[in-house]
C-alpha positions as CSV (number, residue, x, y, z in Angstrom):
1,X,130.4,109.8,117.9
2,X,126.6,109.6,117.7
3,X,124.0,111.5,119.7
4,X,124.2,110.4,123.3
5,X,120.5,110.3,124.1
6,X,121.1,109.3,127.8
7,X,122.8,112.7,128.4
8,X,119.6,114.4,127.5
9,X,117.2,112.5,129.8
10,X,117.0,115.2,132.4
11,X,116.3,117.9,129.8
12,X,113.7,115.7,128.1
13,X,111.9,115.2,131.4
14,X,112.1,119.0,132.0
15,X,110.7,119.7,128.5
16,X,107.8,117.4,129.1
17,X,107.1,119.0,132.5
18,X,107.2,122.5,130.9
19,X,104.8,121.4,128.1
20,X,102.4,119.9,130.6
21,X,102.4,123.0,132.8
22,X,101.9,125.2,129.7
23,X,98.9,123.0,128.6
24,X,97.3,123.5,132.1
25,X,97.9,127.2,131.9
26,X,96.4,127.4,128.4
27,X,93.3,125.4,129.5
28,X,92.6,127.9,132.3
29,X,93.2,130.9,130.0
30,X,91.0,129.3,127.3
31,X,88.1,129.1,129.8
32,X,88.5,132.8,130.6
33,X,88.8,133.7,126.9
34,X,85.7,131.5,126.1
35,X,83.7,133.4,128.6
36,X,84.6,136.7,126.9
37,X,83.8,135.1,123.6
38,X,80.3,134.6,124.8
39,X,80.0,137.9,126.7
40,X,81.0,140.0,123.6
41,X,79.6,137.6,121.0
42,X,77.1,140.1,119.6
43,X,79.0,143.3,120.3
44,X,80.5,143.6,116.9
45,X,80.4,147.4,116.6
46,X,81.9,147.8,120.0
47,X,84.8,145.4,119.2
48,X,85.4,147.0,115.8
49,X,85.7,150.4,117.4
50,X,88.2,149.1,120.0
51,X,90.2,147.5,117.3
52,X,90.4,150.9,115.5
53,X,91.5,152.5,118.7
54,X,94.2,149.8,119.3
55,X,95.5,150.3,115.8
56,X,95.8,154.0,116.3
57,X,97.2,153.9,119.8
58,X,99.5,150.9,119.5
59,X,100.6,151.3,115.9
60,X,102.6,148.4,114.5
61,X,102.4,146.5,117.8
62,X,98.7,145.6,117.3
63,X,98.2,142.4,115.4
64,X,94.8,141.3,116.7
65,X,91.9,140.1,114.6
66,X,88.7,142.0,114.1
67,X,85.2,140.6,113.9
68,X,83.6,140.4,110.4
69,X,79.8,140.2,110.4
70,X,78.9,137.1,112.6
71,X,78.6,136.7,116.4
72,X,82.1,135.9,117.5
73,X,80.9,133.1,119.8
74,X,78.9,131.3,117.2
75,X,79.7,127.9,115.7
76,X,78.5,126.8,112.2
77,X,77.9,123.3,111.0
78,X,79.0,122.3,107.5
79,X,75.9,122.9,105.3
80,X,74.2,119.6,104.4
81,X,72.6,121.1,101.3
82,X,75.5,123.1,99.7
83,X,76.0,122.7,96.0
84,X,78.8,120.2,95.3
85,X,81.9,121.6,93.8
86,X,83.1,120.5,90.4
87,X,86.8,120.6,91.0
88,X,89.2,120.6,94.0
89,X,92.7,121.7,93.2
90,X,95.7,122.0,95.5
91,X,99.4,122.9,95.1
92,X,102.4,122.5,97.3
93,X,106.1,123.0,96.7
94,X,109.6,121.8,97.6
95,X,113.0,123.1,96.9
96,X,116.7,122.5,96.7
97,X,118.7,125.4,98.1
98,X,121.9,126.7,96.6
99,X,124.9,124.9,98.0
100,X,128.3,126.6,97.5
101,X,130.0,123.3,98.4
102,X,128.1,121.3,95.7
103,X,129.2,120.3,92.3
104,X,127.7,123.4,90.7
105,X,125.8,126.6,91.7
106,X,122.1,125.8,91.2
107,X,118.7,125.8,93.0
108,X,115.5,124.0,92.3
109,X,111.8,124.7,92.9
110,X,109.3,121.9,92.3
111,X,105.6,122.6,92.4
112,X,103.2,119.7,92.7
113,X,99.5,120.0,91.8
114,X,96.6,117.7,92.2
115,X,93.2,118.0,90.6
116,X,90.1,116.1,91.8
117,X,86.7,116.1,90.2
118,X,84.4,114.8,92.9
119,X,81.7,112.4,91.7
120,X,83.0,112.2,88.2
121,X,84.7,108.8,88.6
122,X,87.8,110.3,87.0
123,X,91.1,109.5,88.7
124,X,93.0,112.5,90.2
125,X,95.2,114.4,87.8
126,X,98.6,115.2,89.0
127,X,101.1,117.7,87.5
128,X,104.6,118.8,88.5
129,X,106.4,122.0,87.5
130,X,110.1,121.8,88.1
131,X,112.1,125.0,87.7
132,X,116.0,125.1,87.8
133,X,117.8,128.3,88.8
134,X,121.3,128.9,87.5
135,X,123.4,131.6,86.1
136,X,121.7,135.0,86.2
137,X,118.5,133.4,87.7
138,X,120.6,132.4,90.7
139,X,121.3,136.0,91.5
140,X,119.2,138.7,93.0
141,X,119.2,141.4,90.3
142,X,118.5,144.2,92.7
143,X,121.2,143.2,95.3
144,X,123.6,141.6,92.8
145,X,124.1,138.8,95.4
146,X,123.6,135.1,95.2
147,X,120.1,133.9,96.2
148,X,119.7,132.7,99.7
149,X,117.3,130.2,101.2
150,X,114.7,132.9,101.9
151,X,114.8,134.0,98.3
152,X,114.1,130.4,97.1
153,X,111.3,130.1,99.7
154,X,109.8,133.3,98.3
155,X,109.9,132.0,94.7
156,X,108.4,128.6,95.8
157,X,105.5,130.4,97.5
158,X,105.0,132.6,94.5
159,X,104.8,129.7,92.1
160,X,102.5,127.7,94.4
161,X,99.9,130.4,94.3
162,X,100.3,131.4,90.7
163,X,100.1,127.7,89.5
164,X,97.1,127.1,91.7
165,X,95.2,130.1,90.3
166,X,96.0,129.4,86.7
167,X,94.8,125.8,87.0
168,X,91.7,126.7,88.9
169,X,90.7,129.6,86.7
170,X,90.7,127.3,83.7
171,X,87.9,125.1,85.1
172,X,84.2,125.5,85.4
173,X,82.7,126.8,88.6
174,X,82.6,126.0,91.4
175,X,86.3,125.3,92.0
176,X,87.9,125.0,95.5
177,X,91.6,125.9,95.4
178,X,93.7,125.2,98.4
179,X,97.3,126.0,99.3
180,X,99.2,124.6,102.3
181,X,100.0,128.0,103.9
182,X,98.4,131.2,105.0
183,X,96.9,133.0,102.0
184,X,98.4,136.2,103.3
185,X,101.9,135.2,102.3
186,X,104.9,136.2,104.5
187,X,106.7,137.3,101.3
188,X,104.7,140.5,101.2
189,X,106.8,141.7,104.1
190,X,110.1,141.4,102.2
191,X,112.0,144.8,102.3
192,X,112.9,146.4,99.0
193,X,110.4,144.3,97.1
194,X,107.2,145.2,98.9
195,X,105.5,147.3,96.2
196,X,106.2,144.8,93.4
197,X,105.1,141.8,95.5
198,X,102.0,143.6,96.5
199,X,101.1,144.4,92.9
200,X,101.7,140.8,91.9
201,X,99.7,139.4,94.9
202,X,96.7,141.7,94.1
203,X,96.8,140.6,90.5
204,X,96.7,136.9,91.6
205,X,93.7,137.5,93.9
206,X,91.9,139.5,91.2
207,X,92.4,136.7,88.7
208,X,90.9,134.2,91.1
209,X,88.0,136.5,92.0
210,X,87.2,137.1,88.3
211,X,87.1,133.4,87.7
212,X,84.8,132.7,90.7
213,X,87.5,130.5,92.4
214,X,86.9,129.5,96.0
215,X,90.4,130.2,97.0
216,X,91.8,129.6,100.5
217,X,95.0,129.1,102.4
218,X,95.0,126.2,104.9
219,X,97.1,126.2,108.1
220,X,97.3,123.0,110.1
221,X,97.8,123.3,113.9
222,X,97.9,127.1,113.6
223,X,99.8,129.2,116.1
224,X,98.0,132.5,115.3
225,X,96.8,134.6,118.3
226,X,94.6,137.2,116.6
227,X,91.4,136.2,118.3
228,X,93.1,135.8,121.7
229,X,94.4,139.4,121.3
230,X,90.9,140.6,120.4
231,X,89.5,139.0,123.6
232,X,92.2,140.5,125.7
233,X,91.2,143.9,124.2
234,X,87.4,143.4,124.6
235,X,86.8,144.5,128.2
236,X,89.3,147.4,128.3
237,X,87.8,150.9,128.1
238,X,89.0,152.8,125.1
239,X,90.8,155.4,127.1
240,X,92.9,152.7,128.7
241,X,94.1,151.1,125.4
242,X,97.7,152.1,125.7
243,X,101.1,150.4,125.4
244,X,101.4,150.4,129.2
245,X,98.2,148.4,129.9
246,X,99.4,144.9,130.7
247,X,95.8,143.5,130.3
248,X,96.4,143.7,126.5
249,X,98.8,140.8,127.0
250,X,96.4,138.8,129.2
251,X,96.4,135.8,126.8
252,X,100.0,136.3,125.5
253,X,101.4,133.1,124.1
254,X,98.1,131.2,124.0
255,X,97.2,130.3,120.4
256,X,93.6,130.7,119.2
257,X,93.2,127.0,118.7
258,X,93.3,126.6,122.5
259,X,90.1,128.7,122.7
260,X,88.2,126.9,120.0
261,X,89.3,123.4,120.8
262,X,86.5,122.8,123.2
263,X,83.9,125.0,121.4
264,X,83.7,123.5,118.0
265,X,82.3,120.1,117.2
266,X,83.8,118.1,114.3
267,X,83.1,119.8,111.0
268,X,82.0,123.1,112.7
269,X,83.6,126.4,111.9
270,X,84.0,129.5,114.0
271,X,82.8,133.0,113.1
272,X,84.6,134.9,110.4
273,X,87.4,137.3,111.5
274,X,89.5,139.8,109.6
275,X,93.2,139.2,109.7
276,X,95.2,141.8,111.6
277,X,98.1,141.7,109.1
278,X,99.3,145.2,108.2
279,X,98.9,144.3,104.5
280,X,95.2,143.6,104.8
281,X,94.2,147.3,104.7
282,X,96.3,147.7,101.5
283,X,94.4,144.8,99.9
284,X,91.1,146.4,100.9
285,X,92.1,149.7,99.4
286,X,92.5,147.9,96.0
287,X,89.2,146.0,96.4
288,X,87.2,145.2,99.5
289,X,86.7,141.7,98.1
290,X,90.4,141.0,98.3
291,X,90.6,141.6,102.1
292,X,91.7,138.3,103.8
293,X,89.5,136.9,106.5
294,X,89.7,133.6,108.4
295,X,87.9,131.1,110.4
296,X,88.8,128.1,112.5
297,X,87.6,124.6,111.5
298,X,87.5,121.5,113.7
299,X,88.7,118.8,111.3
300,X,89.1,116.2,114.1
301,X,86.8,113.6,115.6
302,X,84.4,113.6,118.6
303,X,86.6,114.0,121.7
304,X,89.7,114.5,119.6
305,X,89.6,118.0,118.2
306,X,92.1,119.2,115.5
307,X,91.9,122.9,114.6
308,X,92.8,124.3,111.3
309,X,92.8,127.9,110.2
310,X,91.2,128.6,106.8
311,X,91.9,131.9,105.0
312,X,89.7,132.9,102.1
313,X,89.4,136.4,100.5
314,X,86.4,138.4,101.7
315,X,84.7,138.1,98.3
316,X,84.4,134.3,98.9
317,X,83.6,134.4,102.6
318,X,80.9,137.1,102.4
319,X,78.7,134.9,100.2
320,X,77.0,132.4,102.5
321,X,76.6,129.8,99.7
322,X,80.2,130.0,98.6
323,X,81.5,129.9,102.2
324,X,79.4,126.9,102.9
325,X,80.8,125.1,99.8
326,X,84.3,125.8,100.9
327,X,83.7,124.6,104.5
328,X,81.9,121.4,103.3
329,X,84.6,120.6,100.7
330,X,87.4,121.0,103.2
331,X,85.6,118.9,105.8
332,X,84.9,116.2,103.3
333,X,88.6,116.2,102.2
334,X,89.6,115.6,105.9
335,X,87.7,112.4,106.2
336,X,90.3,110.3,104.4
337,X,93.1,109.9,105.5
338,X,91.7,112.1,108.2
339,X,92.3,115.4,110.0
340,X,94.1,116.9,107.0
341,X,92.9,117.6,103.4
342,X,93.6,114.7,101.1
343,X,94.4,117.0,98.2
344,X,97.1,118.8,100.2
345,X,98.7,115.6,101.3
346,X,98.8,114.4,97.7
347,X,100.1,117.7,96.5
348,X,103.0,117.4,99.0
349,X,103.7,113.8,97.9
350,X,103.9,115.0,94.3
351,X,106.1,118.0,95.0
352,X,108.7,116.6,97.3
353,X,112.1,115.9,95.8
354,X,113.6,112.8,97.3
355,X,117.3,112.3,97.9
356,X,117.6,109.7,95.2
357,X,116.0,112.1,92.7
358,X,118.4,114.8,93.8
359,X,121.3,112.4,93.2
360,X,119.9,111.6,89.7
361,X,119.6,115.3,88.9
362,X,123.2,116.0,90.0
363,X,124.5,112.9,88.1
364,X,122.9,114.2,84.9
365,X,124.2,117.7,85.6
366,X,127.7,116.2,86.2
367,X,127.5,114.4,82.8
368,X,126.5,117.6,81.0
369,X,129.4,119.4,82.6
370,X,131.9,116.6,81.6
371,X,130.6,116.9,78.0
372,X,131.8,120.6,78.2
373,X,135.2,119.7,79.5
374,X,134.4,120.7,83.1
375,X,135.2,118.6,86.1
376,X,132.3,118.4,88.5
377,X,133.4,118.1,92.1
378,X,132.2,119.1,95.6
379,X,134.3,121.2,97.9
380,X,136.9,119.4,100.1
381,X,134.8,120.2,103.1
382,X,131.8,118.5,101.6
383,X,133.8,115.5,100.5
384,X,135.3,114.9,103.9
385,X,131.9,115.4,105.7
386,X,130.3,112.9,103.3
387,X,133.0,110.4,104.3
388,X,132.8,110.9,108.0
389,X,129.1,111.4,108.1
390,X,128.5,108.2,106.2
């Protein structure tokens, strides 16, 4: 029995109706938010004070952004006279999760890296870093349990960032280093490992900072709502910033990209904002230059906007020249194949493990097991599912 698409037609139509209604609602809310963006554009001190009040009064429920040091309604063209960068390096990762029904307990992380030298005439260099997990490495040493998918994802993200920084720090400045995820990695929130991960992350950022690397996380079609939350907060008197005030949720559900879609021309970036992540203050306590900021960048075409969120450390963003280099390099990378950085697309291509490669890996592993008088076989469940699914 295959998927009976005709049984879903009413639900498909309903889904399309819901999405169209949501788009209309977001367009109206974006107009209102845009008006507030203009009204409070230069009120940076006022906004920062209200953000502090929200953080105190709302505690962990406040995740809004804070303005950095630019009018929040401004738009900035990519600088035409920025110094060209010498290197653009990107990493991405893929993985094979542990499968208890497979021929053997193992997992794999594969990191792909690409290194461009603009204007040099040299072809892009590409590197892969495969890493097999088995035996003790397939077990969480703190929990004494088998690694789960989330553990492998965490290790993949760690290796993406660490490989990127090692490669970038070895080259002559200026180097743009991009990873295909927020720079403020979700792994920092992992319970039981927070302190160790924070120390590791700070060390990575410090290494990039010392080498002068223009490091940034890149998020395509971002769903973040930090600026929307800031604009909901903006007109509320400080004494009314409480959990009970429904106006704090005025733009709930609307992503920031809906606000900037009609405000940024191709190549333009928004003002800088400070990420509302609860880990950002901890980074700032280590070193103010490590605090993560972000801006939105229109990498689309005239009449066809495409918004990306770019997250550099404050040490990069607070230098106008370095920030301009980063913006110009990303915009240039999005010209071919278009609307997404070429280096990130290539890093993904290099990193991905295709099904035929996985089969080859498992065939070699099976041969090695046979050499040691072991019989490689999948579980009965997996065997029967392969037969019926095929």
